[in-house]
Each structure stands twice: as structure tokens, then as C-alpha cells.
SEVEXVEX-527056 format. One record per residue (C-alpha): residue number from 1; x negated, y, z negated. Coordinates in pm, 1 decimal, padded with zeros to 6 digits. Layout:
! SEVEXVEX-527056
num  px  py  pz
NUM  X  Y  Z
...
This chain:
! SEVEXVEX-527056
num  px  py  pz
1  -00021.6  -00028.6  -00021.1
2  -00155.9  00347.6  00097.8
3  -00255.2  00609.2  -00196.7
4  -00040.8  00932.2  -00164.5
5  -00161.3  01227.2  -00057.5
6  00000.8  01579.7  -00188.8
7  -00085.5  01943.9  -00128.3
8  -00060.5  02156.4  -00402.0
9  -00151.1  02437.0  -00654.2
10  -00436.2  02444.8  -00977.0
11  -00161.7  02681.0  -01187.0
12  -00404.3  02503.6  -01529.5
13  -00791.7  02398.8  -01545.8
14  -00775.4  02470.2  -01949.2
15  -00839.3  02107.3  -02051.0
16  -01149.8  01892.1  -02004.4
17  -01217.7  01743.5  -01672.9
18  -00814.3  01814.1  -01581.2
19  -00634.5  02049.1  -01382.3
20  -00263.9  02107.9  -01324.9
21  -00130.6  02046.8  -00967.3
22  00256.1  02236.2  -00865.4
23  00323.4  02078.8  -00549.2
24  00699.8  02199.0  -00399.7
25  00848.7  02087.0  -00123.3
26  01160.6  02189.0  00088.5
27  01462.8  02001.4  00098.2
28  01823.9  02023.1  00228.7
29  02097.6  02058.7  -00052.0
30  02314.7  01743.4  00019.0
31  02634.7  01942.3  -00005.3
32  02582.6  02282.0  00118.1
33  02307.6  02193.9  00389.5
34  02080.9  02529.7  00208.2
35  01683.1  02460.9  00223.5
36  01615.1  02445.0  -00143.3
37  01230.3  02459.6  -00264.1
38  01157.5  02142.7  -00577.6
39  00847.0  02161.3  -00749.7
40  00703.4  01893.3  -00972.8
41  00342.3  01940.4  -01173.8
42  00069.2  01681.9  -01207.5
43  -00253.8  01625.8  -01340.5
44  -00515.3  01515.6  -01209.7
45  -00854.4  01429.7  -01274.6
46  -01111.5  01688.7  -01165.7
47  -01486.9  01566.1  -01294.0
48  -01661.9  01853.2  -01246.1
49  -01444.4  02108.5  -01394.0
50  -01444.8  02255.2  -01063.6
51  -01130.0  02422.9  -00955.7
52  -00990.6  02713.0  -01099.7
53  -00621.2  02798.7  -01146.0
54  -00495.9  02945.9  -00799.3
55  -00680.7  02730.3  -00548.0
56  -00476.9  02518.8  -00267.7
57  -00586.2  02175.8  -00263.7
58  -00528.5  01775.4  -00231.0
59  -00501.2  01486.6  -00459.7
60  -00470.1  01176.8  -00423.0
61  -00290.5  00873.5  -00626.2
62  -00535.0  00620.0  -00816.2
63  -00483.8  00422.0  -01080.6
64  -00376.4  00578.3  -01433.3
65  -00677.1  00727.9  -01575.0
66  -00483.1  00838.2  -01897.3
67  -00117.6  00816.2  -02084.2
68  -00035.6  01145.3  -01856.0
69  -00313.4  01167.6  -01539.2
70  -00262.1  00907.1  -01253.3
71  -00379.0  01148.8  -00942.8
72  -00790.9  01328.0  -00862.7
73  -00844.8  01634.6  -00646.8
74  -01005.6  01536.5  -00332.8
75  -01124.6  01861.3  -00200.5
76  -01054.2  02214.6  -00236.4
77  -00790.5  02368.6  00107.7
78  -00806.3  02702.5  00061.4
79  -00964.6  02931.8  -00243.5
80  -00825.9  03129.9  -00518.9
81  -00819.1  03518.0  -00437.4
82  -01009.8  03639.6  -00704.8
83  -01269.6  03426.6  -00686.3
84  -01557.4  03533.9  -00540.7
85  -01767.3  03354.3  -00277.3
86  -02155.1  03423.1  -00242.4
87  -02290.7  03547.4  00079.3
88  -02644.7  03576.3  00231.1
89  -02679.2  03933.9  00196.6
90  -03091.2  03978.8  00344.8
91  -03103.4  04238.8  00563.9
92  -03401.7  04330.8  00746.5
93  -03455.6  04729.2  00804.9
94  -03682.4  04757.1  01022.1
95  -03640.2  05033.5  01193.8
């Protein structure tokens, strides 16, 4: 059976080696037909504490790691807007 892979946003990184990921999905209301958003939070394993709040990540289903954790973070899709990105700014002034 293949492992499920979901995409969501990190909403908490306060616990050690764990991030909380909010996954939103859109479903059609069974009676009225309107598209509504449903969300669920998952605890995912983050071994190096590398992910921060606001980042878009992919998580993969695994065997249970603890009582509430049965997902692990695969990779980062988009960095959060509040984080700085390193840039190489070595410029030669050869005028």
C-alpha cells in the first residue's frame, strides 16, 4: 500500500523534533453544492528542527513514531515570508 503524501503549512515548531502542519482541502457540500474548506492538523517528525512556522512542506505517512506522530516531513516547497535567505554578495569594484 503506498504511503500518503500531503502538502500543508507549518503552524507550530515549538516542540523538539516535531512540527505541526495544517493541511487544507476543498470539498463540495453534499446538499448545497458550495465548495468549502476543511482543514486538519498533523504532527510530523522533523529530525533536525529545520522547518519554521509559515513554510509550505510535504509530509509523508510513516509507522507511528509516538502517540500523536505518524508523519514525517519530506521537503520544503516554499520558505516562509519572514525568513532571510542567504545571498552571495561578493562584488568586485574594478572600475
